[in-house]
C-alpha positions, 0 to 999 in steps of 0.5 A: 500499499502506498504511503498517501492512502495508508496515511489517509486511512490512519487519519480517518481512524484518528477522527473515529477515535476522537468521536468515540472518546468525545462521546464518552464524557457524556456517557460518563456524566449520564452513568455517574447519576446513579452508578458510583465512579469506581463501580462505573469504571469497573463495569466499563473495563470488565464489559470492554475486556470481555468484548475484546477477549471474545473477539480475540477467541473469534479470530482464532488468536490467544493472548500472550502468556509470558509474564513480562508482557503481562507486567506491561499490560498492567502498567498500561492499565494503571496509566491508561485506564484504572487511574484516569478513568476513575478520576474523570468519572469521580470529577464529572460528579462535580463538573460538566462533561464539556469542561471535562472534555476541555481539560482532557484535551491537553493530552498532547501537550503533556505528551510533547513535553514528556517526549522532549524532556524524558523519553525523547523517543520521537523527534521533537520538531517545531512543526510539532510544537506549532501543532500543540499551540494551534490545537490549544488556540483552536479549542479556545476559539471553538469552545469560547470564553463563556464555556471557560467561566466555570474554570476555577470552581470545583478546583479539586475536580478539575485538578483530577482531570488534569492529573488524568490527562498526564496519566494519558500522556504517559500511557501513550508513550508507554504504548510504544513498547507493544510494537509488534503485537496485534493492537487488540492484545494490549487493548485487551490485556490492559482492560482485563488487568484494569478490571482485575483491580477495579472489580474487588475495589467496587465490591468493597467500596460500593457494594454494587448489589445495593445500587439501583441504576437507572435505565439511562445510566445502564444504557450509557455504561453499556455504550461507554464500554462497547464503543468508547472503550473496546473499539476505541482502545483497538484503534488507539493502540494501532495509532500509537504504533502507526502515527506515534505517541504525540500524533495519537494523543492529538485526537484530544484536540479533535474530541472537542470540535467533534463534540460540538458537531454532534451537538449542532446536528443532533441537539440543535446547538449553535456554534459561536462565530469564532468556532469556524476559525477554531476548527481550522486551527484544530485541523491544522494542529492535528495535521502538523503533528501527524503528517510525515516530515519531508525526507532529507535527500540522501548524501551523495 
């Protein structure tokens, strides 16, 4: 397959991932109305893990059995699901889903700086720095200043979301260690490890057999598990390998305009006048972080 069609496919998957994860904030908001955060995330990881395990069996594959790989799955689970999922679910009891999406969209920034200062596993270029800045400007223009008026209130919840964002950035970098594995393997393995940690915590903390979740919350956690987790994780681990950790996290910028577009189409919401310029900034930022650089000519 030539480079251009392959890149087009990966960028299309980046948009799909942005849509799936952009919708997750609303699913979480609906879920925590009647399901406590730890139990919500325990169910999310358990259902998603079981779905991916069934797909693995259906494809005639099997999960790795060596301890080293499972230790990596466990580390990935801690930074990509167990901690950030729970922090965001807890925070959304006190803050809006939209503000959670805004704060969580800073993942590429942390991925960029972690790469630049610590791991240095990818070249840190001026183009990527431009992408980071353009993405931030675009989000501000799309959302508008009034949407950020709630920033500062419920500070603890907002800091929890920022901490979750840092975890996601670290997980994207750590995810490079799964190169050579089918993307479904780290997705399933990390979710199974996450469920193994969260289900016992849920039984102890929330005593879920005493809960009475609403049908709306049950539908939300089901959609969250199947689409925004199981399917999204497979796409995510693929993109970490094909586009790189910084580029894969750039879907965080796309979550916001995608969420705005969903609101306009299905909920009758309206865009602010500056939003269209913001969308162009977001697209430019993502392109700067994902499109391959110009190759240097070989030395004579």
